[in-house]
Every structure is written in structure tokens, then in C-alpha cells.
FINU-343918 format. One line per 3 residues: number of its first residue (from 1); their letters; for each residue x, y, z of C-alpha. Coordinates in steps of 0.5 Angstrom, whole numbers, always signed. Layout:
<gumars>
NUM = a = X/Y/Z; ...
</gumars>
This chain:
<gumars>
1 = mas = -251/+89/+52; -255/+91/+45; -256/+98/+48
4 = drl = -248/+98/+49; -247/+97/+42; -251/+103/+40
7 = ilp = -248/+108/+44; -242/+111/+40; -235/+112/+44
10 = age = -237/+119/+46; -243/+118/+50; -240/+111/+53
13 = erl = -234/+115/+55; -239/+120/+59; -243/+115/+62
16 = dey = -236/+111/+64; -234/+117/+68; -241/+118/+71
19 = lnd = -241/+111/+74; -233/+111/+76; -235/+117/+80
22 = lav = -241/+113/+83; -237/+107/+84; -232/+111/+88
25 = rlr = -238/+113/+93; -241/+107/+93; -239/+103/+100
28 = gpr = -241/+96/+101; -240/+89/+100; -237/+88/+93
31 = rrr = -242/+84/+89; -248/+88/+92; -244/+94/+89
34 = eri = -243/+91/+82; -250/+89/+81; -252/+96/+83
37 = lae = -247/+99/+78; -249/+94/+73; -257/+96/+73
40 = lrd = -255/+103/+73; -251/+102/+67; -257/+99/+64
43 = gld = -261/+104/+66; -257/+109/+63; -256/+106/+56
46 = hat = -263/+105/+55; -264/+113/+58; -259/+115/+53
49 = ldh = -262/+111/+47; -269/+114/+48; -266/+121/+48
52 = mta = -262/+120/+42; -268/+117/+39; -272/+123/+41
55 = glp = -267/+127/+37; -261/+129/+42; -254/+129/+39
58 = edq = -250/+123/+43; -246/+127/+48; -253/+131/+50
61 = aat = -257/+125/+50; -252/+122/+55; -252/+128/+59
64 = aai = -259/+128/+59; -259/+121/+62; -255/+122/+67
67 = aqf = -259/+128/+69; -265/+124/+70; -261/+119/+75
70 = gtp = -258/+125/+79; -251/+127/+82; -246/+121/+84
73 = qav = -247/+123/+91; -254/+123/+91; -255/+116/+88
76 = aha = -250/+114/+92; -254/+116/+98; -260/+113/+95
79 = fag = -257/+106/+96; -253/+107/+102; -259/+104/+106
82 = ela = -259/+98/+102; -251/+97/+102; -251/+98/+110
85 = tay = -256/+93/+111; -252/+88/+106; -246/+90/+110
88 = arr = -250/+88/+117; -252/+82/+114; -245/+80/+111
91 = tia = -242/+81/+118; -247/+78/+122; -247/+72/+118
94 = wyi = -239/+72/+119; -240/+72/+126; -245/+66/+126
97 = atg = -240/+62/+122; -234/+63/+126; -238/+63/+133
100 = plv = -239/+56/+134; -232/+54/+132; -229/+58/+136
103 = giw = -233/+57/+142; -232/+49/+141; -225/+50/+141
106 = wll = -225/+54/+148; -230/+49/+151; -225/+44/+149
109 = llq = -220/+48/+153; -223/+51/+159; -228/+45/+160
112 = php = -227/+39/+156; -233/+35/+159; -238/+40/+160
115 = wrt = -244/+34/+161; -240/+32/+167; -241/+39/+171
118 = gli = -247/+43/+173; -249/+50/+170; -246/+54/+175
121 = all = -239/+50/+174; -240/+51/+167; -241/+59/+167
124 = aai = -235/+59/+172; -231/+56/+167; -233/+60/+161
127 = pai = -237/+66/+164; -238/+69/+157; -243/+64/+155
130 = pli = -249/+69/+157; -246/+74/+152; -246/+69/+147
133 = iia = -253/+67/+148; -255/+74/+147; -251/+75/+141
136 = iaa = -254/+69/+138; -261/+72/+139; -259/+79/+136
139 = aag = -256/+76/+130; -262/+71/+129; -267/+76/+129
142 = tla = -263/+81/+125; -262/+76/+119; -269/+74/+120
145 = ttg = -272/+81/+119; -267/+83/+113; -268/+77/+109
148 = rlm = -273/+73/+106; -277/+73/+113; -279/+80/+112
151 = rwl = -285/+78/+108; -288/+75/+115; -284/+80/+120
154 = pea = -283/+87/+121; -277/+89/+116; -271/+92/+120
157 = tpq = -269/+99/+118; -261/+100/+116; -260/+103/+122
160 = hal = -263/+98/+126; -259/+93/+122; -253/+97/+124
163 = aat = -254/+98/+131; -255/+90/+132; -248/+89/+128
166 = iti = -245/+94/+133; -248/+90/+139; -246/+83/+136
169 = aal = -239/+85/+135; -238/+88/+142; -241/+82/+145
172 = ala = -237/+78/+141; -231/+82/+143; -233/+82/+150
175 = gdv = -233/+75/+150; -227/+73/+146; -223/+78/+151
178 = tvi = -227/+74/+157; -225/+67/+155; -217/+70/+154
181 = aty = -217/+73/+160; -220/+66/+164; -215/+62/+160
184 = lrs = -209/+67/+162; -211/+66/+169; -212/+59/+169
187 = elp = -206/+54/+170; -208/+50/+164; -201/+48/+160
190 = asa = -200/+51/+153; -202/+47/+148; -204/+47/+140
193 = lav = -211/+48/+142; -210/+54/+146; -205/+57/+141
196 = val = -211/+56/+136; -216/+58/+140; -212/+65/+142
199 = aas = -211/+66/+135; -218/+65/+133; -220/+70/+138
202 = ltr = -215/+75/+137; -217/+75/+130; -225/+76/+132
205 = iar = -223/+82/+136; -219/+85/+131; -225/+84/+126
208 = gvv = -230/+87/+131; -226/+93/+132; -226/+94/+125
211 = ais = -234/+92/+124; -236/+97/+129; -232/+103/+126
214 = hav = -235/+101/+119; -242/+100/+122; -242/+107/+125
217 = rya = -239/+110/+119; -245/+107/+115; -250/+109/+120
220 = tat = -248/+116/+119; -248/+116/+112; -255/+113/+112
223 = rgg = -258/+118/+117; -256/+123/+112; -249/+125/+112
226 = stp = -244/+124/+107; -242/+117/+104; -236/+113/+107
229 = tps = -230/+115/+104; -226/+109/+99; -222/+107/+105
232 = dgh = -228/+105/+109; -231/+100/+104; -230/+93/+103
235 = r = -228/+89/+98
</gumars>
């Protein structure tokens, strides 16, 4: 940026230290964090230049600009809700993307001809279907109320988005455990499809445990607690 070239090394170093401290505290999807940091850097550059134009030395101008923005902890907390919602949307989108694929594998394995059986027989073969339906409804509702449809629908708060994330992850986890248990109790022979379906569900189970853990930490941060530690973030 043009403003960057007008700030001397001493001021840039002060601003870099501030942003590096802030970057450690911001936890959420990488692209959203990078965008926030870029916007903050642009704002800090302009604020520093304004103070320099008013007559402050460069280092004092950078310090004054930082004071305007607040401490890294305060700024990180201010963005906690936005990042939490972004994390919730990304996690839910992942479940929406993987759910149908995993579901088809299990359907082909446990009930390869569902159109030849009634609803009761299908539910008996795949008892996780009701959980899947609830998860899909919760996912669709959360994405609708945290995205572009917010202009027509009530906006979901970060807490609600995280609660939905926890619910969806838990339902998906229960569904995957259920279909795995159903398969293990069945007399179906081992097959390549079974290996693929089992691997996919085990991956989703592990992902679900992590997602629930992170969502709980984000919820704590957005309620006013400390921001999640670096190990809790997502790249």
C-alpha cells in the first residue's frame, strides 16, 4: 500500500509487533483472519499517518494509532463473534458436503435396493436416517441465518451458530456410530465398499469430536472469556 511506504521502519516495526501479537490471539478460519489483519493494518497505517501529519514523531504516532484500536486482547475479543460464526459456517458446510457421499456409501452397503422396500424396512436397515434428517434441517437453517439470507431472516448470533454446530456434529457422530454398529452386527461380508464407508465414518467421528471441542471453546470466548489459545485455532 502507498501508506506503508510513507511509514518509516521504526513505526512499521511497532505496528508489526502489535499485529503479530493480535494474530496469535485471533482464532478462526485462516482466510477470515488474514482479511481481518489486512484491514486492521490498513487502518493502523492511515491512523499513524494522521498522527504524523498532526506533528507526532513516528514512533509516538504508531503508539497513538495502536491506542486508538485497543489492546490485542480487546481487539481479538471484538472479532471473536465474527470468527466463531465463520468457523461454524465452515464446519457445517463440511458436514453438508460429506454427508450425502458417506450416506450413499452406507445406503449401498446396508440397503442396496431401498426403492424395493418400505419405509419401515429402510429405517430398520439404516436407523440413523432420522438423525440425518434433523442434522440437515439444522445445517440448512444455520447457513441461511448466518449468510446472505440474513436480509430476509432473523440473524443467528454466534452462540446460536456454535450451538447448531455442536448439535450437527453430535448428530453426525451418533449417526456414524449407529451405521458402524449396524454393519458390525450384520452378516454382510467384508468388501471394498465397507472399507471405504468405515474409513469415511471414522474420519467424520474424529472430526466431530474436534469440532465439538473447538465450538465449545469459541462459545466460551464469545461469552466474554479469554480467546482460544493458539493450539485451538484452525488453519
